[in-house]
Steps between C-alpha positions, in 0.01 A plus 500: 500500500815420310702699745414282795666181385825683425502641852440163655781356301744766603417450872535123471844539349613735765368269775690209340818696504466581860452134586808415294708756695384352827586155392836603374573682834413193701723286290789740540456524870490124539810458274690761715392329819616160377837636391546668825421182687756299302750783537462501870497119539798434272828368632731778597809283529673703220480814716624332817864568586739230448585477864141383572539185297675220698801362328570129451798526724276585813368203692183459709437250765143368454600144544619500850801719488746320284490782244512275193196638317614790280293819487414611152194546289230251593454238227245217488581154361196300408498127535425365153213282616265507798557232758216249509506228773271300740504556871325279763211635701308372801184437296645464154799567285518833321659613178697829524640728233738780603659745248830644633725793425836570667610839611876557425703809518730589201551354162783270624258321740231494236733307258609264780135428594402438135812270461387291798119483434491118499666485849266770626194314366606175655563659847167691488310188397661302787396761752159560347405123489597456865209728620155385592170621367407623852817701517447656158144588581608774746681832447760404770564176315550673164743745669694209665514323157646825348764532775591136486536509122706816512732351754538180303576681174739735659691208652515323165623814322756562776647159449500525113580881438663602817223763579126476567408678178121491571345761734137385499275221380175649373173303441333671203234229477363255756212259429395206721219272393 
């Protein structure tokens, strides 16, 4: 009878090693799958030819054809504070908070936008506070507010810097209570 416990002990050890190999195999397969995913989803800008990247000398015409917005790498300039303001409504006044980022092209436009943030904030607040709660409650109203604010900021930057600098005004947060 002393032989039976030894045989059971040997079988349990071999079964434990089999489970260990299966678990290690699953971990290796998952690690390889994760590495493959990140490899395939990584930015391939280093392998792109130089001619595919637009230079800062080329111009686009997204602002109506005057060609004053330079093409380059897209950079986002965040406004330091969200805009918080009251808007009148038909039934009651509402409090609105909008977080804004500006899309600019190229490092020169980024620096110009950062330099003139107080002017941009003042212009945006003027446009935002002129809206009504009824207007801001619809998607069309929000789109109109974006286009109005873009036009106003581009006009201000044109008068100060001699070019529009800003390509888009983006709402990254919008809350109305």
